[in-house]
N, C-alpha and C positions, 0 to 999 in steps of 0.2 A: 504494500500500500504506500502511495506517495506521501511525502510530508505535506501537512497543511500549509498553504500559502497565506500571506497576509490578507489577500482579498477573497479568500474562500468564505462562503456563508453556508450555514446549516439552515435549511428551510423545511418547515412542516406545513404543507399546503393542503392538508385534509383534516379539518377539525370541526367541532360542532359548538354551537352556543347552548345556553341553558334552556332554549326553547325546543330543542330536539328531544325526542322520547329517550328515556333511560339515561339522562345526563345529569350532572351535578348542578344544583341550583346556585352554586357558588361560582359558576363560570361567568366572569365579568371581564371587560376589557382590561381592567387593572390587574386582575389575577392572571389572566393570560400573559400579559407583558411580564409580570413579576416572575412567574415560574418559567417562562421561556428564557429569560435572562439567566436564571439559576441553572437551567438545563444546558444552556449554551446554544439555544436556537436563536438565529439572527433575523429570521423572517417567518411570519405566520400567515396562514390563510385566515380570512375573517370568519369562515364558517357561516352557513345559513343566511346568505345575504338577502334572500327573498322573503324572509320572515318579517312581517310588518313591525313587530316590536323590536327585533334585533337591529334592523336597518335604521330605526330611529336612533339607537345608541351609536351606530356607526357614523352617524352624521357629525359627531363631535371630532372625528378624525379628519385631518387635512390631506387632500389628495395632491400628489405631484408625480408626473410621469407614470401614471397608472398605479402608484403605490400610495397607500394611506398611512399617515403618520399620527401617532399619539402626541399629546402635549409635550412629552419628554423625548419625542423623536423615534420611538420604536415603530418599525414598519410592518404593515399588514398588506396582503394582496387579496383582492376581491375573489371570494371562493364560496361555493356551496356544494351540496350533494343532493342529487335527485334519485328517486326510486321509480323505475318503470316496470309496470306489470301488464303484460299483453300476451297475445297468442301469435305465434309465427311457426310455420312448418308443422302445424297440427299439435303443437306443444305449448303449454303455458310457460312464459318467460318472466323472470324477475331479475332485473339488472340494475345495479347502482352505478352512478356516474359522478365523478368530480368535475365541476364546471369552474373554470377560471375566466375572469373577465377583465378587460383593459381599462374600464373607467366607470364612474358613477352613471354617466349618461347611458352607456351600454347596459349596465345592470338594470337601470329603470326600464329599458326596452325588453330585457329578458323577463322581468317581473310582469310587464304588461302581457307578454305572450303567455307566460305560465298562468296568470290570472284568468285568461280566457279559456283555460283547459281544466281548471280545478281550484280548490281552496288552497290558500297559502298560510292560513293562520293557525292550523291545528297541530302542525309539526314542523320543526326546522328542517326535516328531510321529507318533503312532501312526495306523495305517490301520484303518478299519472298513468293513464291507460294507453298512451300512444307508443309507437315503436321506437327502437334505437335509430332506425333509418330516418324517421320523421324528426327525431330530436336533432340529428345532424343537419338535416335540410333546413329546419326552422331557425336554428341558432346561426347557421352560416348566412342566412338571409339578413340577420341582424348585424353580424360582423364576423369577418373571417379571422379576426384577432381573438375570438373566443376559443378557448382550448377545452376540449372534451376528452376526459381520461377515464377509461373503464376502471372502476374502483375495485380494490381487493379482488383481483380478476379470477382467482381460483376458488373463492368461498362457495360452498355447495349450493346455497339457496340464492345468493344475490351477486355472484360473480359471473362475468361474461363466459368464462370457461367452466363454471360450476357444474358439478355432477347432477344436481337436482333440476335446475331450470335454465342452464346456460346453453351455449352453442359450442360446436367443435372447432370453429375458426372465426376469425374476424370477418372473413369474406361471407360466411353464412349469416352472420349477425347484421352486417352493414351493406352487403351487396356492393354496388359500385361506389359507395361512399366510404369504403374502408381506408382509402388514401387520406381521408380527413382526420383519421385517428393517428396521432404521432407518438403516443406513449401509452403504456399500461402501468398500473400500480400493483406491486408485488403482493401486498397484504402480508399479515404476520405469518401465515402458514406456508409461504414460499419465499425463496430468495432469488437473486439474479441467476445463480448457477442452474437452478431448476428451470427457469424461463429460457435460458440459452438453448435448451434442448428443443424448443419450438421454432422451427425454421421460419415460420411466418413472422416472428417477432425480431428477426435479425436487424431490420432497419428501423425498429421502434425504440424510443427511449424507455428504459426501465426505471421508474421512479418509485420512491417510497415515502409514505407519510403515516402518521400515527392513527388517524381516524379516532382521535381521543374523545371520550365522553366525560372526562373530568380534567381539571387543570393540574393535577398532581404530577410531580416529575417522573413517576414511574409510568405515566400515560403520555403526557405531552412529549413530543420528540422521540418516542421510543423507536420509531422509524422516521427517517428523514432523508432529504436529498441535498447533496452538496453541490453548490454552483460556484464557479469562479467569476467574479464580477469586476468591472473596471474600478468601481469606487463603492466601498461598503456603506458610505454615508449618503450615497445618491443612487440607490438601486432603481432600475427601471423595469416596468412590466415587459417592455420589448426585449430586454436582454434575457430575462428569465424564460419567457416563452420561446425566444429564439433558441436557447440552449435545449429546450424540450423538443422543439420541432426539428432541430438539426442533429439531435442525438449527440450533443456536446456537453452534457452534464459532467461534473467532475467525478462524482462517486455517490454511493448511497450508504445509509446506516440501516441495518436490518437486525431484528431479533433473530435468534436461532429459529428457523422455521418450525422446529419441533415444539417450540414454545406456543405457537399459535393454536387457536381453538379447533382447527379442522385439519391438522396435518395428517394424522393417521385415520384409518377407517375405524368405525366403532359404533357402539350403542350405549349412550350415557345411562339410560335407565338400568341397564344390566351391568354397568361398570366394566364393559368389555371393549378392548381395542386391539388392533393388530395391523401389521404392515401389509402392503399390497399382495405379496405372494400367499400369505395366509388367507386373505379374503378370497382369493381364487380357489383355494382348497375348500373353503366353506361355501362356495357358490354364492357369496355375497350375503349369507344369512348369519344372524347372531346365533352362536351355539347355545346360548342360555334360553332365549325365548323363540328362536326360529323366525323372528321378524327380520326385514331387510336392514343391513348395516347402512349407516350414513357413510357414503364413500368420500373420503377426504382428499386433500390436495395431492399427497404423494402418489396415490393411485391414479388420480386424474391426469397428472403430468405424465406418468408412465403410459397411460392410454393414448394421449394426444401427441406424444413426442415422436420425432424422427428416430426410428430405432437404431440408426447408425450413430446417434448422439447419446452416448451413455452419460451418466452423471459425472461431471468433470470436464465435459466438452466445453470449449470456450470459443465463441465466434469472434471474428475480427473486430467487431464494433463493441465488444464487451467492455464495460466500465468496472473499475475496482469497487469493492464494497467492504465495509466493516460489519462483522457479525457480533453484536453486543447485546447482553442483557442489561436492563437498567440497574443503576447503582444501588437503588433501594433493594432490589432482588438479591444482590450480592451481600449487602449488609444483613438483611434478614436471614439469609442462608448461613452466614458466618456466626450469627448470634443465636440461631434457632428461635428467632422471634418473627413477628409479622411485619409487613411492609410499613404500616402506619403506627407501629408501637412508639412509645416515648423514647425507648432506647435506640431504635433505628433512626428516628429523627435527630436525636442528639449527635450520633456518629455522623450522619449525613451532613448536618449543618456545620460540624467541625471541619469536615473535609472541604466543603464549599468555601468556608472562610479561609482555609489555607491555600486552596488551589483555584479559586475563581468560579468555575462552573463544572457541571457534571461531565460534559464531553471532554474537557481537558483532562479530567481524572481518568475517564475510561480509555482515552486514546493516547495521551501524551506523557503524563507524569510517570517518571521512571522508578525503578525499584529503589534506588538510593534515596530519592526524594520521599518516597513512601516510608522508608525506614526512618529518615530524619524527622518525619512528621509523626512518628510513633504510631503508625498504623499497625494494628495487631497482625500477627503472622497469618492467621486464617483468612482475614479480609484481604490482606496484601496479596496473598497467593491467588485468591479468587479474582481480584482485579487484573492481575497479570495473565492468568489463564483465560479469563474472559476475552482479553485483547487478541489472543491467538486462537480463539474458538475452541478452547480445550475444557469447556464445562459441559458435562453430559446433561441432557434434558430428557426427562420421560415425556414422550410425545403427547400433545394434546389431541383430542378427538371429540366429535359430536357436540361441540359447544363448550368443552372443558379445556382450560388453559393447560399447556404443558407445565412440568414441574422440574426446576433445576435441582440437581442432586449433589450432595457433598461427595467428595472423592471416595470415601470409604463405602458409600452406598452405590456408587456408579457401576461397579462390576456386576451388580444384580439386575441391571436394566435389561440386558439383551441376552 
């Protein structure tokens, strides 16, 4: 992985406001900015820009070159997520999209279009009944500078490649509009290496964002995209979208895909999970209740990949990525405590005070610096092993997060 340059920025461009379902009521612009800075995130999406109450709050931000700035100068980019539920090819489809927009004027036009198709006030991530093809057609009529990114592309129920309601290709989903899609979002259950196995994605940017539903640092920025910009103090929408369109992002931050809720196949009610080869042996049935397993991302990637591209294949356009678990996860693991315990927070705050922000700790701070800061051996080892992808994770499945394991327990995983 290359060294961070002075004009690299960490961007989390898929978030939600408190007006989306199942989100923290404490998500405010102030809290988003506060914890983004603690995390080391330099640019945030606004989340939910079409929600009537949230956009009123966004009016306090000043716009310049397509970027919104708080009173203290923290930057946000116009962003929302839409849910489409429709039928195509004789099958019900449920697909989520991240929408990025270049200006308040364009956002208002998007809102006008969406308002003509449904209500916007009941959820920060509204549901519409039109197709992905129509989404592209209508938004491109408004502005070709709008960016449409399939969200968490492998999630079984709401990903474009999802096993439950997705498609087998971008072409199948978008028809002749597939060239208008410049990027896909990995989601927590996949990483770039898995997506490199899909030939159709060779010329698409692979981006990552948190899809956070709370502002806490183990959620915000848990996945992110790194851009290299001309001036960190004067970011422009044009250069961010240009990097996405031209596949010239710098890198991404990914959680271990096993940490995601849908990495393995499984059945949550029966507490059963398994890898793709075992699913085949079971003919896709849960051995406990004989109902169908929820087919996870690992199996779906295997199904859709070019069989000549085994895991480890790297295409010529591949960008580097960091595979990292959040610092709170490491602290809780080292202490045998919970993420939000008083003890975990005390250690976290001490580390932030010493080293500035979480990404600096996860990526840059070296062993000697950790020793001088009196970081306990167990936590120091976890931080260093996390950096090189050397922490085993019991894979998540059927809506259950994966679980990081201490070294003495890791040998029992597989």
